[in-house]
Backbone of each chain as ProteinMPNN parsed JSONL, in Angstrom:
{"seq_chain_A": "MENCIDIQISDKPLSEQTCLEFVAHPGAGGIVNFIGTVRNQTQGKAVIKLEFEAYISMAISEMRKIAELASQKWPIQKMAIHHRVGTLAVGEIAVIISVACPHRKAAFEACSFAIDTLKETVPIWKKEFFENGAVWIAAHP", "coords_chain_A": {"N_chain_A": [[42.279, -160.034, 14.189], [40.525, -161.679, 15.371], [37.721, -161.927, 14.464], [38.168, -163.205, 12.164], [38.616, -165.79, 12.424], [37.235, -168.993, 12.737], [36.291, -171.342, 14.975], [35.217, -174.554, 15.681], [33.66, -177.254, 17.467], [31.813, -180.125, 16.99], [29.023, -182.367, 17.446], [27.529, -182.996, 15.377], [27.181, -183.726, 11.797], [29.849, -182.334, 9.843], [30.122, -179.347, 7.823], [31.349, -178.65, 4.721], [30.613, -176.599, 3.056], [29.791, -174.598, 4.851], [32.235, -173.897, 6.013], [33.658, -172.971, 3.765], [32.074, -170.805, 3.015], [32.453, -169.198, 5.239], [35.193, -168.516, 5.046], [35.308, -167.044, 2.747], [36.561, -164.251, 1.0], [37.074, -161.037, -0.302], [39.664, -160.29, -1.01], [41.018, -162.584, -1.313], [43.123, -164.888, -3.001], [43.517, -167.463, -3.101], [42.009, -170.337, -1.82], [42.371, -172.884, 0.439], [41.199, -176.036, 1.255], [41.094, -178.435, 3.621], [40.008, -181.712, 4.115], [39.491, -184.098, 6.455], [38.859, -187.508, 6.551], [37.061, -190.508, 7.6], [38.805, -193.425, 7.372], [38.605, -196.695, 5.791], [40.192, -198.737, 6.721], [42.903, -199.799, 8.873], [46.193, -200.435, 8.785], [45.59, -202.752, 7.298], [43.506, -203.876, 8.739], [40.013, -204.051, 8.9], [38.087, -201.195, 9.468], [35.269, -200.45, 11.358], [33.825, -198.389, 12.587], [34.356, -195.115, 14.062], [35.216, -193.398, 17.091], [35.305, -190.145, 18.356], [36.585, -188.354, 21.026], [36.58, -185.414, 22.977], [38.31, -183.016, 24.992], [36.632, -180.512, 25.459], [36.701, -177.646, 26.064], [39.451, -177.037, 26.25], [40.328, -178.04, 23.822], [39.109, -176.344, 21.973], [40.427, -173.993, 22.662], [43.108, -174.681, 22.042], [42.894, -175.15, 19.3], [42.249, -172.602, 18.444], [44.634, -171.309, 19.118], [46.328, -172.475, 17.223], [45.304, -171.422, 14.832], [45.796, -168.724, 15.289], [48.585, -168.69, 15.533], [49.284, -169.599, 12.988], [48.363, -167.447, 11.575], [50.21, -165.558, 12.235], [52.396, -166.49, 10.924], [51.747, -166.68, 8.204], [50.078, -164.71, 5.641], [47.149, -164.761, 6.442], [43.751, -164.413, 5.606], [41.217, -165.338, 6.274], [40.158, -168.038, 8.358], [39.028, -171.29, 9.083], [38.45, -173.841, 11.435], [37.063, -176.842, 11.947], [36.012, -179.481, 13.999], [34.853, -182.782, 14.396], [33.014, -184.643, 16.868], [32.08, -187.641, 18.7], [30.317, -190.522, 17.385], [31.446, -191.835, 14.326], [30.905, -192.904, 10.976], [32.522, -194.897, 8.382], [33.972, -192.901, 5.859], [32.776, -190.553, 6.674], [33.174, -187.051, 7.619], [35.824, -185.994, 9.604], [37.341, -183.774, 10.251], [37.643, -180.372, 9.221], [39.634, -177.987, 7.606], [39.884, -174.768, 6.599], [41.43, -172.287, 4.666], [42.004, -168.969, 3.735], [43.982, -166.967, 1.669], [45.959, -164.293, 0.185], [47.509, -165.42, -1.844], [48.102, -168.676, -3.343], [50.214, -170.332, -2.351], [50.837, -169.672, 0.306], [48.398, -170.303, 1.466], [48.236, -173.095, 1.089], [50.485, -173.883, 2.624], [49.848, -172.92, 5.2], [47.535, -174.356, 5.78], [48.466, -176.975, 5.805], [50.297, -176.816, 7.911], [48.462, -176.319, 9.965], [46.846, -178.694, 10.169], [48.806, -180.593, 10.746], [49.784, -179.624, 13.22], [47.47, -179.654, 14.745], [47.064, -182.406, 15.046], [49.078, -182.957, 16.814], [48.752, -181.398, 19.15], [46.08, -180.82, 19.972], [43.621, -181.636, 22.338], [42.04, -184.192, 21.574], [40.68, -187.381, 21.091], [40.933, -190.448, 19.328], [39.125, -193.358, 18.789], [39.322, -196.454, 17.303], [37.161, -198.838, 15.896], [37.135, -202.261, 15.385], [36.268, -205.478, 13.868], [36.799, -207.29, 15.851], [37.27, -205.921, 18.256], [38.504, -202.843, 19.838], [40.502, -199.847, 19.669], [42.392, -197.234, 21.204], [43.792, -194.756, 19.343], [47.263, -194.167, 18.829], [47.917, -194.321, 21.497], [49.581, -196.319, 22.645], [53.019, -197.526, 22.269]], "CA_chain_A": [[42.182, -161.391, 13.621], [39.47, -162.38, 16.125], [36.54, -162.247, 13.658], [38.596, -163.867, 10.94], [38.86, -167.189, 12.77], [36.049, -169.705, 13.206], [36.677, -172.624, 15.575], [34.022, -175.27, 16.156], [33.643, -178.703, 17.712], [30.396, -180.451, 16.874], [28.661, -183.785, 17.369], [26.713, -183.136, 14.15], [28.032, -183.767, 10.597], [30.49, -181.061, 9.496], [29.748, -178.825, 6.508], [32.388, -178.04, 3.917], [30.033, -175.369, 2.548], [29.823, -173.61, 5.934], [33.621, -173.438, 6.153], [34.028, -172.192, 2.577], [31.361, -169.524, 3.084], [33.082, -168.369, 6.275], [36.512, -168.0, 4.651], [35.219, -166.212, 1.535], [37.144, -162.93, 1.241], [37.296, -160.427, -1.625], [41.088, -160.175, -1.319], [41.625, -163.917, -1.373], [43.486, -165.397, -4.316], [43.569, -168.917, -2.977], [41.402, -170.944, -0.63], [42.695, -174.3, 0.549], [40.247, -176.697, 2.13], [41.489, -179.813, 3.936], [38.946, -182.503, 4.727], [39.95, -185.383, 6.976], [37.718, -188.428, 6.57], [37.263, -191.799, 8.265], [39.311, -194.442, 6.434], [37.956, -197.99, 6.049], [41.101, -199.751, 7.262], [44.152, -199.382, 9.492], [47.175, -201.521, 8.64], [44.958, -203.957, 6.771], [42.343, -204.304, 9.527], [38.823, -203.284, 8.523], [37.524, -200.312, 10.496], [33.809, -200.429, 11.274], [33.429, -197.021, 12.935], [35.294, -194.371, 14.91], [34.659, -192.463, 18.068], [36.181, -189.051, 18.771], [36.237, -187.73, 22.299], [37.362, -184.18, 23.124], [38.252, -182.149, 26.176], [36.164, -179.484, 24.524], [37.144, -176.263, 26.322], [40.866, -176.899, 25.905], [40.48, -178.312, 22.385], [38.755, -175.077, 21.286], [41.508, -173.035, 22.92], [44.299, -175.101, 21.286], [42.623, -174.943, 17.875], [42.363, -171.152, 18.226], [46.074, -170.997, 19.138], [46.896, -172.896, 15.936], [44.884, -170.44, 13.822], [46.489, -167.458, 15.566], [50.001, -168.885, 15.199], [49.35, -169.655, 11.517], [48.134, -166.08, 11.077], [51.464, -164.807, 12.399], [53.408, -167.016, 9.993], [51.305, -166.483, 6.819], [49.095, -163.619, 5.539], [45.823, -165.381, 6.374], [42.619, -163.482, 5.665], [40.151, -166.019, 7.012], [40.515, -169.434, 8.63], [38.045, -172.062, 9.849], [38.835, -175.205, 11.838], [35.918, -177.53, 12.551], [36.3, -180.884, 14.32], [33.686, -183.575, 14.794], [33.157, -185.593, 17.97], [31.027, -188.647, 18.725], [30.509, -191.725, 16.564], [31.503, -191.555, 12.885], [30.991, -194.059, 10.08], [33.528, -194.796, 7.323], [33.646, -191.904, 4.839], [32.319, -189.284, 7.259], [34.199, -186.027, 7.798], [36.287, -185.833, 10.99], [37.881, -182.432, 10.453], [37.769, -179.488, 8.048], [40.434, -176.781, 7.818], [39.792, -173.905, 5.414], [42.303, -171.119, 4.798], [42.014, -168.022, 2.616], [45.16, -166.091, 1.63], [46.05, -163.599, -1.106], [48.121, -166.292, -2.848], [47.871, -170.085, -3.009], [51.313, -171.008, -1.651], [50.656, -169.436, 1.74], [47.199, -171.031, 1.906], [48.624, -174.512, 1.195], [51.413, -174.074, 3.746], [49.15, -172.674, 6.466], [46.589, -175.449, 5.992], [49.277, -178.136, 6.15], [50.777, -176.552, 9.273], [47.345, -176.41, 10.913], [46.432, -180.078, 10.425], [49.924, -181.268, 11.425], [49.836, -179.171, 14.612], [46.257, -180.155, 15.406], [47.272, -183.806, 15.416], [50.061, -183.046, 17.905], [48.485, -180.621, 20.371], [44.682, -180.609, 20.374], [43.165, -182.786, 23.14], [40.953, -184.981, 20.985], [41.147, -188.765, 21.047], [40.232, -191.274, 18.347], [39.06, -194.798, 19.054], [38.907, -197.19, 16.109], [36.461, -200.082, 16.197], [37.31, -203.341, 14.406], [35.292, -206.548, 14.101], [37.076, -208.033, 17.087], [37.783, -205.075, 19.331], [38.645, -201.405, 19.595], [41.776, -199.37, 20.183], [42.646, -195.796, 21.209], [44.902, -194.537, 18.413], [48.484, -193.479, 19.277], [48.113, -194.397, 22.939], [50.704, -197.192, 23.001], [54.088, -197.625, 21.252]], "C_chain_A": [[40.998, -162.156, 14.219], [38.295, -162.838, 15.247], [36.891, -162.999, 12.383], [38.831, -165.354, 11.174], [37.56, -167.816, 13.267], [36.46, -171.097, 13.68], [35.41, -173.308, 16.079], [34.319, -176.739, 16.428], [32.177, -179.084, 17.754], [30.169, -181.957, 16.883], [27.711, -184.044, 16.19], [27.66, -183.178, 12.934], [28.574, -182.382, 10.238], [30.123, -180.66, 8.069], [30.918, -178.102, 5.856], [31.908, -176.665, 3.429], [30.102, -174.247, 3.595], [31.228, -173.029, 6.081], [34.017, -172.547, 4.981], [33.334, -170.834, 2.574], [32.01, -168.607, 4.11], [34.38, -167.744, 5.781], [36.481, -167.145, 3.375], [35.698, -164.794, 1.859], [37.468, -162.296, -0.108], [38.769, -160.319, -2.01], [41.777, -161.513, -1.474], [41.935, -164.312, -2.813], [43.551, -166.905, -4.307], [42.9, -169.363, -1.693], [41.755, -172.417, -0.646], [41.799, -174.9, 1.618], [40.741, -178.114, 2.375], [40.32, -180.51, 4.604], [39.534, -183.84, 5.162], [38.755, -186.302, 7.132], [38.075, -189.754, 7.243], [37.608, -192.858, 7.232], [38.755, -195.819, 6.804], [38.897, -199.065, 6.583], [42.302, -199.086, 7.929], [45.082, -200.576, 9.46], [46.502, -202.839, 8.267], [43.75, -204.452, 7.556], [41.146, -203.407, 9.201], [38.301, -202.468, 9.71], [36.015, -200.228, 10.282], [33.28, -199.025, 11.544], [34.519, -196.399, 13.804], [34.53, -193.631, 15.977], [35.718, -191.411, 18.373], [35.664, -188.494, 20.074], [37.125, -186.499, 22.445], [37.232, -183.615, 24.525], [37.938, -180.784, 25.564], [36.735, -178.089, 24.797], [38.601, -176.063, 25.923], [41.087, -177.134, 24.409], [40.164, -177.047, 21.582], [39.906, -174.093, 21.443], [42.774, -173.396, 22.133], [44.102, -174.908, 19.78], [42.734, -173.454, 17.532], [43.836, -170.726, 18.206], [46.725, -171.337, 17.802], [46.56, -171.863, 14.861], [45.625, -169.119, 14.027], [47.978, -167.549, 15.203], [50.185, -168.908, 13.675], [49.206, -168.247, 10.932], [49.354, -165.187, 11.261], [52.499, -165.221, 11.356], [53.053, -166.726, 8.537], [50.245, -165.383, 6.792], [47.669, -164.149, 5.378], [44.727, -164.316, 6.504], [41.475, -164.062, 6.476], [40.578, -167.468, 7.236], [39.418, -170.087, 9.473], [38.638, -173.426, 10.189], [37.63, -175.813, 12.557], [36.298, -178.983, 12.806], [35.042, -181.564, 14.831], [34.016, -184.387, 16.04], [31.973, -186.564, 17.925], [31.362, -189.819, 17.811], [30.438, -191.382, 15.082], [31.615, -192.857, 12.098], [32.099, -193.818, 9.059], [33.057, -193.783, 6.27], [33.187, -190.569, 5.404], [33.498, -188.349, 7.507], [34.531, -185.852, 9.282], [36.734, -184.402, 11.256], [37.891, -181.673, 9.122], [38.631, -178.298, 8.45], [40.402, -175.99, 6.518], [40.608, -172.651, 5.663], [42.217, -170.262, 3.547], [43.204, -167.089, 2.759], [45.174, -165.36, 0.283], [46.607, -164.494, -2.214], [48.105, -167.745, -2.374], [48.955, -170.718, -2.146], [51.145, -170.876, -0.141], [49.466, -170.238, 2.263], [47.5, -172.522, 2.068], [49.488, -174.744, 2.433], [50.699, -173.928, 5.092], [48.205, -173.829, 6.8], [47.332, -176.708, 6.445], [49.819, -178.015, 7.581], [49.653, -176.789, 10.289], [46.954, -177.859, 11.195], [47.553, -180.852, 11.129], [49.96, -180.902, 12.913], [48.628, -179.673, 15.398], [46.457, -181.586, 15.903], [48.245, -183.966, 16.582], [49.588, -182.434, 19.211], [47.034, -180.58, 20.848], [44.149, -181.837, 21.127], [41.867, -183.4, 22.626], [41.511, -186.385, 20.799], [40.258, -189.592, 20.131], [40.29, -192.736, 18.757], [38.55, -195.483, 17.799], [38.293, -198.524, 16.526], [36.639, -201.064, 15.046], [36.279, -204.429, 14.702], [35.523, -207.234, 15.44], [37.711, -207.144, 18.159], [37.907, -203.616, 18.93], [39.955, -200.944, 20.207], [41.847, -197.84, 20.123], [43.91, -195.545, 20.394], [46.019, -193.73, 19.08], [48.772, -193.612, 20.769], [49.384, -195.172, 23.305], [51.759, -197.227, 21.896], [53.78, -198.755, 20.258]], "O_chain_A": [[40.531, -163.145, 13.654], [37.916, -164.009, 15.285], [36.007, -163.382, 11.616], [39.196, -166.089, 10.257], [36.869, -167.246, 14.111], [36.916, -171.925, 12.891], [34.625, -172.71, 16.815], [35.107, -177.378, 15.73], [31.385, -178.459, 18.458], [30.998, -182.727, 16.399], [27.171, -185.138, 16.026], [28.8, -182.723, 13.021], [27.857, -181.385, 10.318], [29.849, -181.508, 7.22], [31.409, -177.092, 6.358], [32.673, -175.701, 3.391], [30.425, -173.103, 3.276], [31.393, -171.821, 6.254], [34.633, -171.498, 5.17], [33.927, -169.83, 2.179], [32.113, -167.398, 3.898], [34.649, -166.575, 6.06], [37.503, -166.59, 2.971], [35.294, -164.209, 2.863], [38.07, -162.941, -0.967], [39.097, -160.262, -3.195], [42.979, -161.576, -1.736], [41.129, -164.104, -3.72], [43.63, -167.548, -5.353], [43.183, -168.84, -0.615], [41.478, -173.121, -1.617], [41.654, -174.365, 2.718], [40.802, -178.916, 1.443], [39.715, -179.982, 5.536], [40.015, -184.616, 4.336], [37.759, -185.941, 7.759], [39.249, -190.072, 7.428], [36.819, -193.154, 6.335], [38.467, -196.088, 7.971], [38.462, -200.181, 6.868], [42.67, -197.96, 7.596], [44.784, -201.615, 10.048], [46.796, -203.891, 8.833], [43.042, -205.349, 7.099], [41.245, -202.18, 9.221], [38.103, -202.992, 10.806], [35.545, -199.969, 9.174], [32.406, -198.53, 10.832], [35.467, -197.065, 14.219], [33.362, -193.28, 15.807], [36.879, -191.738, 18.617], [34.477, -188.201, 20.222], [38.299, -186.537, 22.076], [36.183, -183.72, 25.161], [38.83, -180.015, 25.206], [37.199, -177.419, 23.874], [38.952, -175.043, 25.329], [41.944, -176.492, 23.801], [40.869, -176.72, 20.627], [40.312, -173.44, 20.482], [43.445, -172.505, 21.61], [45.04, -174.544, 19.071], [43.245, -173.088, 16.474], [44.24, -169.896, 17.392], [47.567, -170.589, 17.305], [47.424, -171.474, 14.075], [46.032, -168.472, 13.062], [48.552, -166.615, 14.643], [51.122, -168.311, 13.145], [49.84, -167.904, 9.934], [49.526, -164.195, 10.553], [53.356, -164.433, 10.956], [53.949, -166.545, 7.712], [49.582, -165.141, 7.801], [47.058, -164.006, 4.319], [44.77, -163.45, 7.378], [40.842, -163.362, 7.268], [41.273, -168.053, 6.406], [38.943, -169.507, 10.449], [39.248, -174.081, 9.343], [37.234, -175.359, 13.631], [36.846, -179.645, 11.925], [34.271, -180.988, 15.599], [35.166, -184.775, 16.245], [30.997, -186.34, 17.21], [32.526, -190.075, 17.502], [29.5, -190.726, 14.63], [32.321, -193.784, 12.495], [32.561, -192.69, 8.883], [31.902, -193.804, 5.845], [33.204, -189.56, 4.7], [34.65, -188.775, 7.593], [33.651, -185.599, 10.105], [36.534, -183.877, 12.351], [38.114, -182.247, 8.057], [38.405, -177.674, 9.488], [40.833, -176.473, 5.471], [40.504, -172.025, 6.718], [42.341, -170.765, 2.431], [43.42, -166.494, 3.814], [44.479, -165.763, -0.65], [46.231, -164.355, -3.378], [48.096, -168.02, -1.174], [48.653, -171.555, -1.295], [51.293, -171.849, 0.598], [49.514, -170.786, 3.364], [47.084, -173.144, 3.046], [49.256, -175.682, 3.196], [50.922, -174.718, 6.009], [48.089, -174.231, 7.957], [46.886, -177.413, 7.35], [49.802, -178.975, 8.352], [49.875, -177.386, 11.342], [46.75, -178.219, 12.354], [47.284, -181.671, 12.007], [50.145, -181.771, 13.764], [48.745, -180.066, 16.559], [46.074, -181.932, 17.02], [48.237, -184.992, 17.262], [49.979, -182.898, 20.282], [46.789, -180.326, 22.027], [44.218, -182.954, 20.613], [40.779, -183.168, 23.152], [42.663, -186.562, 20.403], [39.033, -189.474, 20.138], [41.359, -193.279, 19.034], [37.483, -195.145, 17.287], [38.82, -199.236, 17.381], [36.341, -200.754, 13.892], [35.512, -204.325, 15.659], [34.583, -207.701, 16.084], [38.599, -207.588, 18.887], [37.484, -203.205, 17.85], [40.465, -201.559, 21.144], [41.428, -197.225, 19.143], [44.977, -196.063, 20.723], [45.769, -192.756, 19.79], [49.767, -193.074, 21.255], [50.16, -194.744, 24.159], [51.448, -196.989, 20.729], [54.558, -198.993, 19.334]]}, "seq_chain_B": "MMKVLTFGIAKDIVGGPEMDIPYSEGMSVLALKKAVLEKYPQFEKLNSLAIAVNNEYADDNLQITPQDEVVLIPPVSGG", "coords_chain_B": {"N_chain_B": [[41.627, -184.414, 49.087], [42.05, -184.354, 45.526], [40.34, -183.67, 42.549], [40.772, -185.231, 39.46], [40.374, -185.005, 36.039], [39.55, -187.292, 33.352], [40.166, -188.49, 30.0], [39.667, -190.287, 26.886], [41.923, -192.993, 26.531], [42.778, -192.766, 29.123], [40.495, -192.58, 30.627], [39.51, -195.157, 30.366], [41.532, -196.606, 31.687], [41.379, -195.642, 34.302], [38.776, -196.188, 34.82], [36.594, -194.521, 34.728], [35.25, -191.111, 34.383], [36.721, -189.437, 36.024], [39.233, -189.125, 38.648], [40.37, -189.467, 42.057], [43.002, -187.859, 43.747], [45.359, -187.757, 46.373], [45.78, -184.577, 47.81], [48.274, -182.133, 48.437], [49.3, -179.035, 49.89], [50.678, -176.711, 47.595], [51.415, -178.594, 45.795], [53.166, -179.999, 43.043], [52.942, -180.305, 39.422], [54.51, -182.423, 38.577], [54.621, -183.994, 40.918], [51.964, -184.694, 41.088], [51.712, -186.243, 38.771], [53.372, -188.381, 39.49], [51.894, -189.449, 41.599], [49.629, -190.291, 40.233], [50.724, -192.257, 38.56], [51.573, -194.046, 40.461], [49.193, -194.962, 41.519], [47.918, -195.99, 39.252], [49.658, -197.951, 37.478], [49.527, -198.64, 34.804], [49.627, -196.401, 33.203], [52.286, -195.95, 32.686], [52.841, -197.351, 30.408], [51.935, -195.914, 28.274], [52.492, -193.81, 25.356], [52.914, -191.186, 26.064], [52.218, -188.878, 28.748], [50.537, -186.129, 29.529], [49.758, -183.244, 31.548], [47.028, -181.127, 31.981], [46.34, -177.927, 33.192], [43.803, -175.871, 34.06], [42.94, -175.653, 31.331], [45.355, -175.436, 29.913], [48.434, -176.816, 28.711], [50.579, -178.048, 31.202], [53.676, -177.268, 32.818], [56.084, -179.431, 34.467], [56.909, -178.268, 36.897], [54.939, -176.533, 37.709], [52.804, -175.211, 40.238], [49.982, -176.641, 41.729], [46.728, -175.526, 42.564], [43.925, -175.942, 44.847], [41.61, -175.106, 43.533], [42.032, -175.423, 40.858], [41.356, -176.71, 37.543], [42.155, -179.857, 36.73], [43.52, -182.053, 34.387], [44.11, -185.226, 32.942], [46.112, -185.854, 30.134], [46.34, -188.12, 27.827], [48.194, -189.569, 24.978], [47.351, -187.613, 22.168], [45.002, -187.847, 19.412], [43.599, -186.565, 17.348], [41.998, -185.261, 14.328]], "CA_chain_B": [[41.638, -185.082, 47.785], [41.909, -183.483, 44.368], [39.681, -184.33, 41.425], [41.508, -185.149, 38.196], [39.492, -185.485, 34.964], [40.209, -188.206, 32.409], [39.571, -188.655, 28.67], [40.306, -191.284, 26.03], [42.385, -194.218, 27.189], [42.92, -192.497, 30.565], [39.192, -192.89, 31.212], [39.439, -196.622, 30.436], [42.475, -197.087, 32.71], [40.873, -195.242, 35.62], [37.457, -196.783, 34.978], [35.567, -193.477, 34.851], [35.647, -189.797, 33.854], [37.578, -188.684, 36.952], [39.861, -189.888, 39.721], [40.789, -188.655, 43.198], [44.411, -187.987, 44.105], [45.606, -186.997, 47.61], [46.342, -183.263, 47.504], [48.972, -181.417, 49.499], [49.475, -177.643, 49.478], [51.855, -176.438, 46.779], [51.734, -179.79, 45.002], [53.579, -179.7, 41.665], [52.419, -181.178, 38.382], [55.332, -183.64, 38.608], [54.181, -184.798, 42.064], [50.659, -185.242, 40.732], [51.969, -187.326, 37.807], [53.908, -189.534, 40.234], [50.787, -190.031, 42.363], [48.768, -190.979, 39.267], [51.431, -193.466, 38.116], [51.603, -194.978, 41.59], [47.863, -195.551, 41.656], [47.599, -196.72, 38.023], [50.929, -198.158, 36.768], [49.309, -198.821, 33.343], [49.976, -195.159, 32.49], [53.699, -196.044, 32.277], [52.932, -197.985, 29.087], [51.502, -194.99, 27.22], [53.543, -193.055, 24.661], [53.148, -189.942, 26.799], [51.132, -188.47, 29.641], [50.649, -184.709, 29.875], [48.753, -182.741, 32.489], [46.526, -179.787, 31.671], [45.798, -177.189, 34.324], [42.969, -174.758, 33.567], [42.91, -175.618, 29.856], [46.672, -175.234, 29.302], [49.457, -177.816, 29.052], [51.3, -177.538, 32.362], [55.04, -177.736, 33.066], [56.211, -180.268, 35.671], [57.141, -177.513, 38.139], [53.8, -175.669, 38.054], [52.12, -175.591, 41.48], [48.532, -176.79, 41.549], [45.911, -175.075, 43.7], [42.72, -176.787, 44.934], [40.551, -174.627, 42.625], [42.399, -175.662, 39.459], [40.813, -177.847, 36.806], [43.32, -180.665, 36.361], [43.09, -183.084, 33.444], [45.147, -186.097, 32.358], [46.082, -185.824, 28.667], [47.107, -189.195, 27.181], [48.551, -189.164, 23.605], [46.179, -187.15, 21.417], [44.886, -188.476, 18.087], [42.537, -185.914, 16.583], [42.251, -185.049, 12.905]], "C_chain_B": [[41.448, -184.057, 46.671], [41.318, -184.285, 43.232], [40.512, -184.137, 40.161], [40.625, -185.767, 37.11], [40.265, -186.349, 33.966], [39.438, -188.279, 31.087], [40.305, -189.781, 27.946], [40.729, -192.506, 26.818], [42.555, -194.013, 28.69], [41.618, -192.838, 31.301], [39.034, -194.4, 31.361], [40.32, -197.168, 31.561], [41.92, -196.835, 34.11], [39.509, -195.867, 35.896], [36.362, -195.751, 35.187], [36.111, -192.135, 34.416], [36.476, -188.944, 34.807], [38.18, -189.613, 37.989], [40.225, -188.93, 40.843], [42.24, -188.934, 43.517], [44.616, -187.192, 45.4], [46.318, -185.684, 47.284], [47.094, -182.717, 48.705], [49.287, -180.014, 48.99], [50.769, -177.452, 48.69], [52.275, -177.603, 45.901], [52.086, -179.406, 43.561], [52.919, -180.676, 40.699], [53.196, -182.503, 38.37], [54.89, -184.569, 39.745], [52.828, -185.444, 41.768], [50.814, -186.421, 39.765], [52.444, -188.583, 38.529], [52.797, -190.24, 41.006], [49.853, -190.821, 41.441], [49.406, -192.309, 38.854], [51.482, -194.52, 39.218], [50.28, -195.723, 41.707], [47.511, -196.431, 40.452], [48.867, -196.897, 37.182], [50.754, -198.34, 35.254], [49.663, -197.565, 32.552], [51.43, -195.151, 32.015], [53.823, -196.538, 30.839], [52.532, -197.056, 27.956], [52.699, -194.286, 26.575], [53.898, -191.771, 25.4], [51.994, -189.727, 27.771], [51.388, -187.016, 30.032], [49.561, -184.358, 30.875], [48.33, -181.355, 32.007], [45.973, -179.178, 32.949], [45.082, -175.962, 33.767], [43.108, -174.558, 32.058], [44.239, -175.324, 29.175], [47.57, -176.411, 29.666], [50.329, -177.24, 30.16], [52.712, -178.116, 32.44], [55.078, -178.528, 34.363], [56.3, -179.46, 36.957], [55.997, -176.566, 38.523], [53.14, -176.158, 39.336], [50.611, -175.581, 41.261], [47.822, -176.252, 42.789], [44.611, -175.874, 43.695], [41.615, -176.37, 43.959], [40.828, -174.986, 41.16], [41.621, -176.824, 38.841], [42.003, -178.625, 36.248], [42.854, -181.862, 35.531], [44.29, -183.907, 32.967], [44.995, -186.068, 30.841], [46.953, -186.965, 28.132], [47.404, -188.788, 25.727], [47.315, -188.793, 22.781], [46.177, -187.757, 20.006], [43.71, -187.894, 17.308], [42.897, -185.845, 15.103], [41.858, -186.233, 12.069]], "O_chain_B": [[40.782, -183.037, 46.846], [41.721, -185.419, 42.971], [40.908, -183.018, 39.833], [40.18, -186.908, 37.239], [41.465, -186.166, 33.761], [38.214, -188.146, 31.063], [41.405, -190.177, 28.331], [39.987, -192.996, 27.669], [42.486, -194.975, 29.455], [41.634, -193.316, 32.435], [38.49, -194.875, 32.358], [39.917, -198.07, 32.295], [41.984, -197.7, 34.984], [39.125, -196.055, 37.05], [35.317, -196.061, 35.758], [37.298, -192.016, 34.11], [36.893, -187.844, 34.445], [37.711, -190.733, 38.19], [40.372, -187.728, 40.62], [42.67, -190.087, 43.556], [44.11, -186.077, 45.523], [47.325, -185.671, 46.577], [46.631, -182.815, 49.841], [49.516, -179.823, 47.796], [51.821, -177.966, 49.07], [53.366, -177.598, 45.33], [51.399, -178.597, 42.938], [52.408, -181.723, 41.096], [52.612, -183.569, 38.179], [54.796, -185.782, 39.56], [52.577, -186.589, 42.145], [50.154, -187.451, 39.906], [51.997, -189.692, 38.238], [52.756, -191.469, 41.066], [49.35, -191.881, 41.814], [48.741, -193.343, 38.803], [51.44, -195.722, 38.952], [50.239, -196.928, 41.956], [46.887, -197.481, 40.603], [49.131, -196.1, 36.282], [51.72, -198.21, 34.503], [49.966, -197.649, 31.362], [51.775, -194.444, 31.068], [54.773, -196.199, 30.135], [52.766, -197.374, 26.79], [53.772, -194.182, 27.17], [55.043, -191.323, 25.366], [50.928, -190.324, 27.628], [52.328, -186.713, 30.767], [48.576, -185.08, 31.027], [49.169, -180.52, 31.669], [45.236, -179.824, 33.693], [45.684, -175.127, 33.09], [43.358, -173.452, 31.578], [44.263, -174.996, 27.988], [47.492, -176.944, 30.772], [50.767, -176.092, 30.081], [52.925, -179.297, 32.166], [54.24, -178.342, 35.245], [55.822, -179.906, 38.0], [56.076, -175.878, 39.54], [52.934, -177.358, 39.517], [50.049, -174.647, 40.691], [48.254, -176.489, 43.917], [44.228, -176.426, 42.663], [40.772, -177.19, 43.597], [39.941, -174.86, 40.316], [41.275, -177.79, 39.521], [42.754, -178.126, 35.411], [41.931, -182.583, 35.91], [45.341, -183.361, 32.634], [43.893, -186.236, 30.319], [48.166, -186.804, 27.996], [46.909, -187.753, 25.281], [46.355, -189.559, 22.706], [47.225, -188.132, 19.481], [42.932, -188.622, 16.692], [43.956, -186.308, 14.682], [42.012, -186.206, 10.848]]}, "name": "protein", "num_of_chains": 2, "seq": "MENCIDIQISDKPLSEQTCLEFVAHPGAGGIVNFIGTVRNQTQGKAVIKLEFEAYISMAISEMRKIAELASQKWPIQKMAIHHRVGTLAVGEIAVIISVACPHRKAAFEACSFAIDTLKETVPIWKKEFFENGAVWIAAHPMMKVLTFGIAKDIVGGPEMDIPYSEGMSVLALKKAVLEKYPQFEKLNSLAIAVNNEYADDNLQITPQDEVVLIPPVSGG"}
């Protein structure tokens, strides 16, 4: 499975095309591509920009674990998980998860599992900037 | 002293990318957490505080050695 997984963290804009090219597989019947983008508001407050900070070595390792675990649960042929770090403007891509499977149902389920798990376990932190301040997301109750 | 790395809100609370915690031989992750909370009570207010040792989430009873890379993991919010 080693060569079938591509994990990246980058401070440059992410490429949907790069992920789709990586997961291309002749046996694939379904490719699901999730793109997480920067939303312009949080609970009615306008968001100006975001910053993502990562503990990169562990984040890569946790993202790889997610892909490997997903590969045990579903018949994944290829999988890419790319996450952005640094400063992002509204509309920019924060994360891309691409999954190729023989059939669409498994690809949808694996992709959904991957983004849900990423949000729970991968050491990456999001700070949202508003007109009158900034806040680390999920830090406080 | 043992160096503990910080990210996200932990970096803001500590006021920098790392903090020093008094180290004693055989120190557990739980003991380290208690020392961190004693020095910076603001961590009590977070939703959670995990410790990573050498790039893995660590259980409270894991013993830390001086060579380990120890990192505070406040609530994550990637994606």
